C-alpha positions in Angstrom: 1.3 1.4 -2.2 4.5 1.2 -0.6 7.0 2.5 -1.9 8.1 5.3 -4.5 7.7 5.3 -8.0 10.0 5.7 -11.4 13.1 6.1 -9.0 15.0 3.1 -8.4 13.0 1.4 -10.8 15.2 1.4 -13.6 17.7 -0.6 -11.9 15.5 -3.0 -10.9 13.9 -3.2 -14.5 17.7 -3.9 -15.9 18.5 -6.4 -13.4 15.3 -8.6 -13.0 14.6 -11.9 -13.8 11.9 -12.7 -16.8 8.7 -12.4 -16.1 7.2 -14.9 -13.4 4.1 -17.0 -14.0 1.4 -15.4 -12.8 0.1 -17.1 -9.2 -2.4 -17.2 -6.6 -2.5 -17.5 -3.0 -5.3 -18.5 -1.1 -6.0 -19.4 2.9 -5.7 -15.6 3.3 -7.7 -13.7 5.8 -8.9 -10.1 4.8 -5.7 -9.1 2.5 -5.7 -5.5 2.5 -2.4 -5.0 1.2 0.2 -7.3 -0.9 3.9 -5.8 -1.9 7.2 -6.9 -3.4 10.5 -6.6 -1.4 12.5 -4.9 -4.7 15.7 -5.9 -3.0 14.5 -9.4 -2.4 12.2 -10.5 -4.6 9.9 -11.9 -1.8 6.2 -10.8 -1.2 4.4 -9.6 2.4 0.5 -9.2 2.2 -1.4 -8.1 5.2 -4.3 -10.0 6.8 -6.6 -8.0 9.0 -8.7 -11.0 10.0 -11.7 -9.5 11.5 -12.6 -5.9 11.7 -10.9 -3.5 10.1 -11.4 -1.1 13.1 -11.2 -3.8 16.2 -8.3 -4.1 18.1 -8.6 -7.7 19.0 -4.8 -8.7 18.6 -5.3 -11.2 15.8 -4.0 -9.6 12.5 -0.7 -11.0 10.6 1.3 -10.8 7.8 2.0 -13.4 5.4 5.4 -13.9 3.4 6.0 -15.6 0.4 8.3 -16.8 -1.9 9.6 -14.8 -5.1 7.7 -17.6 -7.0 4.8 -16.5 -5.2 4.3 -19.9 -2.8 3.5 -19.2 0.6 7.0 -19.2 2.8 4.9 -18.5 5.9 1.5 -18.1 6.5 2.1 -16.4 9.9 5.2 -15.0 9.3 4.2 -12.0 11.8 1.7 -13.1 14.0 0.1 -11.2 16.5 0.5 -12.3 20.1 3.6 -14.1 19.5 7.2 -13.2 20.7 5.2 -9.9 21.8 3.8 -8.5 18.9 0.5 -6.6 19.2 -0.9 -6.4 15.6 -4.8 -5.6 15.4 -5.8 -5.2 11.9 -2.8 -4.5 9.6 -3.5 -2.5 6.4 -0.6 -1.0 4.5 2.6 -2.1 4.1 6.0 -0.5 2.9 9.3 -1.4 2.8 12.6 0.9 3.7 16.1 -0.2 3.7 15.4 -3.7 6.3 12.4 -2.3 7.8 9.0 -3.6 7.3 6.3 -0.7 8.0 2.5 -1.7 8.5 0.0 0.7 9.6 -2.5 -0.6 12.4 -5.5 1.6 13.3 -3.7 4.5 15.2 -0.1 3.4 14.9 2.5 2.6 12.6 4.6 -0.8 13.7 7.9 -1.6 12.0 9.7 -4.8 12.1 12.8 -6.5 10.5 11.9 -7.5 7.2 14.3 -10.9 7.1 13.0 -12.7 10.5 9.4 -10.5 11.5 11.1 -9.4 14.8 9.0 -6.4 16.1 11.0 -3.5 16.4 9.0 -0.7 17.7 6.1 1.4 16.7 4.9 5.0 16.1 1.3 6.2 18.0 -0.5 8.8 16.0 -3.7 8.6 18.0 -2.7 11.4 20.1 -2.6 13.7 16.4 -6.1 12.6 15.7 -5.4 9.2 14.3 -8.5 6.7 13.6 -7.9 4.7 10.9 -4.7 4.5 9.3 -4.9 3.3 5.9 -2.0 3.0 3.3 1.5 3.8 3.7 3.9 5.1 1.2 7.5 6.1 1.2 9.6 9.0 -1.1 12.9 8.7 -2.4 14.1 9.9 1.3 12.6 7.3 2.9 10.1 9.5 4.3 6.7 7.7 5.0 3.2 9.1 4.2 0.2 7.6 6.1 -3.3 8.1 5.0 -6.1 7.9 7.6 -9.4 7.7 5.8 -11.7 8.2 8.8 -9.8 11.8 9.9 -9.3 12.7 6.7 -5.7 13.1 7.5 -2.6 12.2 5.5 0.4 12.3 8.1 3.9 12.8 7.3 7.0 10.5 9.3 10.1 12.2 8.3 13.2 10.4 8.3 16.4 10.9 10.6 17.7 9.0 13.5 14.1 8.7 14.1 10.7 9.5 12.6 9.3 13.0 13.7 5.5 13.0 13.1 3.9 16.0 11.2 0.4 16.4 9.3 1.0 17.2 6.0 -2.5 17.6 4.9 -6.1 17.6 6.6 -9.6 18.5 6.1 -12.9 17.3 4.1 -10.7 18.4 0.6 -9.2 15.0 1.3 -12.4 13.2 0.8 -11.4 10.0 3.2 -8.3 9.3 1.6 -7.3 5.7 1.2 -4.4 4.4 -1.1 -1.2 6.5 -1.4 2.1 6.4 -3.9 4.5 9.2 -4.3 5.3 10.8 -7.6 8.9 10.9 -7.6 9.1 12.6 -11.0 7.2 15.2 -9.7 7.5 15.5 -6.3 4.2 15.3 -5.2 2.2 12.4 -3.2 -1.0 10.9 -4.8 -4.2 10.0 -2.6 -7.1 8.2 -3.7 -10.1 9.7 -2.7 -12.4 7.0 -1.5 -15.2 9.1 -0.8 -15.3 11.1 -4.1 -13.8 9.0 -6.3 -10.9 11.4 -6.9 -7.1 11.2 -7.5 -6.0 14.0 -5.6 -2.3 15.4 -5.5 -0.8 16.9 -2.4 2.0 18.9 -2.8 5.2 19.2 0.1 3.3 22.3 1.6 -0.1 20.4 1.7 -2.3 22.0 -1.1 -4.7 19.7 -2.8 -5.9 20.0 -6.7 -7.1 16.9 -8.8 -4.2 15.1 -10.3 -6.6 13.0 -12.8 -9.5 14.5 -14.8 -12.9 12.1 -13.9 -13.9 10.2 -10.9 -14.2 6.2 -10.3 -16.1 4.8 -7.5 -14.2 3.9 -4.2 -10.8 4.1 -5.4 -8.3 2.1 -3.1 -4.9 1.0 -4.2 -2.3 2.7 -6.4 0.9 2.3 -8.0 3.2 3.3 -11.2 4.1 0.6 -13.3 7.3 0.6 -15.8 5.7 3.1 -18.2 4.9 5.5 -15.8 1.1 4.5 -16.1 -1.3 4.6 -12.7 -2.8 1.8 -11.8 -5.7 2.0 -9.4 -8.1 -0.6 -7.9 -11.9 0.2 -7.3 -12.8 -1.8 -4.3 -16.5 -1.6 -4.7 -16.9 -2.1 -8.6 -14.1 -4.9 -8.9 -12.1 -3.0 -11.4 -8.5 -1.9 -11.9 -7.7 0.8 -14.5 -4.5 2.0 -16.1 -4.3 5.8 -16.3 -2.1 7.2 -18.8 -0.8 11.2 -18.9 -3.0 11.2 -15.9 -5.6 11.5 -18.3 -6.4 8.2 -20.3 -7.9 5.8 -18.3 -9.0 1.9 -19.6 -10.1 -0.7 -17.8 -7.5 -3.4 -17.1 -9.5 -6.2 -15.3 -12.8 -6.0 -14.1 -15.3 -8.6 -12.5 -13.1 -9.3 -9.2 -13.9 -9.4 -5.7 -13.0 -6.4 -3.6 -9.4 -5.8 -4.6 -7.7 -3.7 -2.0 -4.3 -2.2 -1.4 -2.7 -3.0 -4.6 0.6 -2.5 -5.8 3.2 -3.3 -8.7 5.9 -6.0 -9.2 8.9 -4.1 -11.2 10.9 -7.2 -11.4 7.9 -9.5 -12.9 5.6 -6.6 -14.9 2.6 -7.5 -12.9 -0.1 -6.3 -10.5 -0.4 -7.6 -7.1 -3.9 -7.6 -6.2 -5.2 -8.6 -2.5 -9.1 -9.7 -3.1 -10.4 -8.5 0.5 -13.6 -10.3 0.9 -12.3 -13.3 -1.5 -9.8 -14.1 1.6 -6.9 -14.4 -1.2 -4.5 -12.7 -3.6 -3.3 -13.0 -7.1 -1.0 -11.4 -10.1 -1.9 -9.9 -13.1 0.5 -9.5 -15.6 1.2 -6.7 -17.5 1.9 -6.4 -21.3 
């Protein structure tokens, strides 16, 4: 997930066009993350295209037009124009940059041209399996490492300064992230335990939602402040109201991975990792 929640959304909601029709995308290669650029309406999908931990330089990013049709299947392509991209997963947009997690580093690209602008290596700090990435209202970035039980923070300045926000077994293999701007905290989906955790600015960790679900993956907030969570292994997507009331939005899906919410069109963006496709679910 990919941006902070409930901060810029009111303006986006008021200026957005009417809800677009739901759409499907086929021909992807292990799609992991699916986001919208709220400024342009374009969509981006990360394609692992191989093993999730393999440094094989064959990952790519797909870009869609605002109507959901493919603008460029290989918008950012490993091995082209000096780009190295192994197994891209989490996506986030801050300003004119698209940020992408890639095993043990965070790459950043010009979101309009796809030009590679640089990367921030985190292996020296223990990174092993970087997964999701989320931004707060100040443009700071948060990155989950599912295997190392770490949440990294990249503090925005003239350049990003890397630090560890939280670390340890209490994170239970953190996967999906979303910044809860209303409460000034980060939420993390604990893939190992099924919990949704709250991570404070001081790194303290506590449950945010009572109960558990199996293998939670992506998370985001909708216009109403409901939390949307995908369960990778059960094929379900949940809606959670008031951090307590849980209902199933959709089930019997094929490995829904790092979902996000499209404020413009009031729909959930769902990448199907093993289904090699992506689709949207309109909300009402």
